C-alpha positions in Angstrom: 20.4 5.2 -9.4 21.8 3.4 -12.4 20.5 3.6 -15.9 18.9 0.2 -15.6 17.0 1.2 -12.5 15.8 4.4 -14.2 14.6 2.5 -17.2 12.8 -0.1 -15.0 11.3 2.7 -12.9 10.0 4.4 -16.0 8.4 1.1 -17.2 6.9 0.6 -13.7 5.4 4.1 -13.8 4.0 3.4 -17.3 2.5 0.2 -16.2 0.9 1.9 -13.2 -0.5 4.7 -15.3 -2.1 2.2 -17.7 -3.5 0.2 -14.8 -5.1 3.3 -13.4 -7.1 3.6 -16.6 -7.9 -0.1 -17.0 -11.2 -1.5 -15.9 -13.7 -4.3 -16.6 -14.9 -2.4 -19.7 -11.4 -1.7 -21.1 -9.3 1.4 -20.9 -11.0 4.7 -19.7 -8.5 7.6 -20.1 -11.2 10.0 -19.2 -11.2 8.8 -15.6 -8.3 11.0 -14.6 -9.8 14.0 -16.4 -13.2 13.5 -14.7 -11.4 13.4 -11.3 -9.4 16.5 -11.9 -12.3 18.5 -13.3 -14.8 17.1 -10.7 -17.3 16.3 -13.4 -17.9 12.8 -12.1 -18.0 12.4 -8.3 -17.6 8.6 -8.7 -14.2 9.1 -10.3 -12.5 9.8 -7.0 -14.0 6.7 -5.4 -13.0 4.5 -8.3 -9.5 6.0 -8.4 -8.6 6.2 -4.7 -10.7 3.4 -3.1 -10.5 0.7 -5.8 -7.8 1.1 -8.4 -4.9 2.8 -6.6 -4.9 0.5 -3.6 -5.0 -2.5 -5.9 -2.1 -1.1 -8.0 -0.1 -0.4 -4.9 -0.8 -3.9 -3.6 0.3 -5.5 -6.8 3.5 -3.4 -7.0 4.5 -4.0 -3.4 3.9 -7.8 -3.6 5.7 -8.0 -7.0 8.7 -6.0 -5.7 9.0 -8.1 -2.5 8.8 -11.4 -4.5 11.3 -10.2 -7.1 13.7 -9.0 -4.5 13.4 -12.2 -2.4 13.9 -14.3 -5.5 17.1 -12.4 -6.5 18.4 -12.7 -2.9 17.8 -16.4 -2.6 19.2 -17.1 -6.1 22.4 -15.2 -5.1 22.7 -16.9 -1.7 22.1 -20.5 -3.0 23.8 -19.9 -6.4 20.8 -21.8 -7.7 18.8 -20.2 -10.6 15.7 -22.1 -9.6 15.5 -20.6 -6.1 12.5 -18.5 -5.1 10.6 -17.6 -2.0 8.6 -20.8 -2.0 11.7 -22.9 -1.9 12.1 -22.3 1.8 8.5 -23.1 2.7 7.7 -19.5 3.8 5.0 -19.0 1.2 3.3 -22.3 2.0 3.4 -21.6 5.7 2.0 -18.1 5.2 -0.8 -19.5 3.1 -1.5 -22.1 5.8 -1.7 -19.4 8.5 -4.1 -17.4 6.4 -6.4 -20.3 5.6 -6.5 -21.4 9.3 -8.1 -18.1 10.1 -10.7 -18.7 7.4 -11.3 -22.3 8.5 -11.9 -21.5 12.1 -14.0 -18.4 11.3 -11.5 -15.9 12.9 -11.3 -13.9 9.6 -15.0 -13.3 9.7 -15.0 -12.3 13.3 -12.0 -10.0 13.1 -10.8 -8.3 9.8 -7.1 -8.3 10.9 -7.0 -12.1 11.7 -6.2 -13.2 8.1 -3.2 -11.0 7.5 -1.9 -11.6 11.0 -2.3 -15.3 10.5 -0.3 -15.2 7.3 2.5 -13.2 8.9 2.4 -15.4 11.9 2.8 -18.6 9.8 5.7 -17.0 7.8 7.3 -15.8 11.0 7.2 -19.2 12.6 8.9 -20.9 9.6 11.4 -18.0 9.3 12.3 -18.5 13.0 12.8 -22.2 12.4 14.9 -21.5 9.3 17.0 -18.9 11.1 17.7 -21.4 13.9 18.6 -24.0 11.3 20.9 -21.6 9.5 22.9 -21.0 12.7 23.4 -24.8 13.1 24.2 -25.6 9.6 26.6 -24.1 7.1 25.5 -25.9 3.9 22.7 -24.3 1.9 21.7 -27.8 0.6 20.6 -28.8 4.1 18.7 -25.5 4.6 16.9 -26.0 1.3 16.0 -29.6 2.2 14.6 -28.3 5.5 12.6 -25.7 3.5 11.3 -28.3 1.2 10.2 -30.4 4.1 8.4 -27.5 5.8 6.7 -26.6 2.5 5.5 -30.2 2.1 4.3 -30.3 5.7 2.4 -27.0 5.2 1.0 -28.3 1.9 -0.2 -31.5 3.6 -1.9 -29.4 6.4 -3.6 -27.3 3.7 -4.9 -30.4 2.0 -6.3 -31.6 5.4 -8.0 -28.3 5.9 -9.6 -28.4 2.4 -10.7 -32.0 3.0 -12.5 -31.0 6.2 -14.1 -27.8 4.9 -17.5 -27.7 6.5 -19.4 -26.6 3.4 -18.8 -25.7 -0.3 -18.8 -21.9 0.5 -15.9 -22.3 3.0 -14.1 -24.6 0.5 -14.5 -21.9 -2.1 -13.0 -19.2 0.2 -10.1 -21.5 1.1 -9.3 -22.4 -2.5 -9.6 -18.8 -3.7 -7.1 -17.6 -1.1 -4.5 -20.1 -2.4 -4.9 -18.7 -6.0 -3.8 -15.2 -5.2 -5.5 -11.8 -5.7 -5.2 -8.1 -4.9 -8.8 -7.3 -5.6 -10.6 -5.4 -2.9 -7.5 -4.6 -1.0 -7.6 -1.4 1.1 -5.1 1.1 2.3 -5.5 -0.5 5.8 -4.4 -3.8 4.4 -1.3 -2.1 2.9 -0.6 -0.3 6.2 -0.5 -3.6 8.1 1.7 -5.5 5.7 4.0 -2.9 4.3 6.1 -2.5 7.4 7.0 -6.2 7.3 7.8 -5.9 3.6 10.0 -2.9 4.2 11.8 -4.6 7.1 12.5 -7.7 5.0 13.6 -5.7 2.0 16.0 -3.6 4.1 17.6 -6.7 5.5 18.1 -8.1 2.0 19.5 -4.8 0.6 22.1 -4.5 3.3 23.6 -7.7 2.0 24.1 -6.5 -1.6 27.9 -6.4 -1.4 28.1 -9.7 0.4 25.9 -11.4 -2.3 28.1 -9.9 -5.0 31.2 -11.3 -3.2 29.5 -14.6 -2.8 29.4 -15.1 -6.6 33.1 -16.1 -6.6 32.3 -19.0 -4.3 31.7 -19.4 -0.6 35.3 -20.4 0.4 36.9 -17.6 -1.7 34.4 -15.1 -0.4 35.1 -16.1 3.2 38.8 -15.6 2.5 38.0 -12.0 1.4 36.2 -11.4 4.8 32.7 -12.5 4.1 30.7 -13.7 7.1 28.7 -16.3 5.3 26.5 -17.3 8.3 25.5 -13.7 9.0 24.6 -13.2 5.3 22.7 -16.5 5.3 20.6 -15.5 8.3 19.9 -12.0 7.1 18.7 -13.3 3.7 16.6 -16.0 5.2 15.0 -13.7 7.8 14.5 -10.9 5.2 12.9 -13.3 2.8 10.6 -14.6 5.5 9.4 -11.2 6.5 8.8 -9.9 3.0 7.3 -13.1 1.6 5.0 -13.6 4.6 3.7 -10.1 4.3 3.2 -10.6 0.5 1.1 -13.7 1.1 -0.8 -11.9 3.8 -1.7 -9.2 1.3 -2.3 -11.1 -2.0 -2.3 -14.8 -1.2 -0.1 -17.3 -3.1 1.5 -15.8 -6.2 4.2 -17.8 -7.9 6.9 -17.4 -10.6 7.6 -13.7 -10.0 10.4 -14.6 -7.7 12.0 -16.8 -10.4 11.4 -14.8 -13.6 12.1 -11.2 -12.4 15.8 -11.9 -11.4 16.5 -13.8 -14.7 15.0 -10.9 -16.8 17.3 -8.2 -15.2 20.5 -10.2 -14.6 22.0 -9.7 -18.1 21.5 -5.9 -17.7 23.6 -5.8 -14.5 26.5 -7.9 -15.8 25.2 -11.0 -13.9 26.2 -9.3 -10.6 23.9 -10.9 -7.9 24.1 -7.9 -5.6 23.4 -5.3 -8.3 20.4 -7.4 -9.4 18.4 -6.9 -6.2 16.9 -3.5 -6.9 16.2 -4.1 -10.6 14.6 -7.4 -9.8 12.3 -5.6 -7.3 11.3 -3.0 -9.9 10.8 -5.7 -12.6 8.7 -7.8 -10.3 6.5 -4.8 -9.4 5.9 -4.0 -13.1 5.2 -7.6 -13.9 2.6 -8.0 -11.3 0.9 -4.7 -12.1 0.6 -5.8 -15.8 -0.6 -9.3 -14.7 -3.3 -7.7 -12.5 -4.3 -5.4 -15.4 -4.8 -8.4 -17.6 -7.0 -9.9 -14.9 -9.3 -6.9 -15.1 -9.2 -6.6 -18.9 -9.8 -10.2 -19.9 -13.5 -10.7 -20.9 -14.4 -13.5 -18.6 -17.6 -14.0 -16.6 -15.6 -14.6 -13.4 -12.5 -12.6 -12.8 -9.4 -14.7 -13.0 -7.1 -14.9 -10.0 -3.8 -13.0 -10.1 -1.8 -16.1 -9.1 -3.3 -18.0 -12.0 -2.4 -15.3 -14.5 1.1 -14.9 -13.1 1.7 -18.6 -13.4 0.3 -18.8 -16.9 2.5 -15.9 -18.0 5.6 -16.7 -15.9 5.9 -20.4 -16.6 6.5 -20.1 -20.4 9.0 -17.2 -19.8 10.8 -19.3 -17.2 11.0 -22.3 -19.6 12.3 -20.0 -22.4 15.0 -18.7 -20.0 15.9 -22.2 -19.0 16.2 -23.3 -22.6 18.3 -20.3 -23.6 20.6 -20.8 -20.6 21.1 -24.5 -21.5 19.7 -25.7 -18.2 17.4 -28.1 -20.1 19.4 -30.8 -21.9 18.4 -33.6 -24.2 19.7 -37.0 -23.3 
C-alpha cells in the first residue's frame, strides 16, 4: 500500500470514528465507553444496529462511486465522466421506484434492492452489448445519455401517476439518496455486487494507466481496448447498481473523488483507482455525519448534502484546471 493510500485510509478511519460518536444531539464520546463498560444497555443497540450499519453503508457506497468515477474518467479520458453518465444510476433508481410504485417493496423487503440491481443489470447488459459493436467511446456515452434520459422520463411518468401523496413522497425520497435505517441484511445483499464490480475495475489498473498515452498508442503496446472497455462498463454497472440499491441516487462523489486524489498519484489513471475509492468512502461518511448533526426539523437526505458539498468543489476544480473559459 502506497503512502497516499495509507494517509487516505487513516482519514477514512478518523471519519468513521467521528461518525460513530455523532448523533442527532451532537457528538457523544461516552457511547463507546458505555458499551465497553456495559453501563448503558442501549449503547450496544445504538452502536451495532443503527450507527455502524449506516457508516458501513455510506463507506461502501462512497468507495464504489469513487472507484467507478475514476475508472470511467480514465476510460473516456473525460474529466466530467461519472457513473451517471452511462445511465446506470438512472436505471437503478427507476428499478427501485418501480417496486415502490407497484407495492412490491411493501410486500417483500428484498424487492426494492433487487429492483435497483435488476435495472442496473439490464442497462449494463445493453451497454456491454453496445461496447462490443462500437469502438468509439463517444458513441457509448451517447447511448448512455439516451438511456439515462429514457429512465428519467419513465421516472417522471411514475411520479406523475403516483396514486396518493404518501406514495409520491416515498418515490421522491428514494431519488434523494439516504443510508438511514440500513441494516446488515441490506449490506449483505448489495456488497457482493459492489465487490464483483470493484474487482473487475481493479483488474484494469495497468490497462487504464497505459490508455493515458492514447488509444492508438496503447493498442500498439498490446492493450486490448475492447476488453478493457467491456470490463470497465460491466464493473461500473454492477458497483453503481448495488450502490443505488443501498442508498438511492447520490451524485458528485464519482466526479469529485478522482479529481481530489489525482495530483497525489502523479495523474496516473490506474494508480488513482484505490485512492479515489478511499476518498469517496471518507467523503460520504462525512456527508452523512453532517446530515445527522445539522439542526433541522427533518433530516436532510444524503444525496442533497453530497450535491451541495460536491458541486462547489467540482466548480473549484474545474476553474483551477482551466476547463471553464471566458469568451
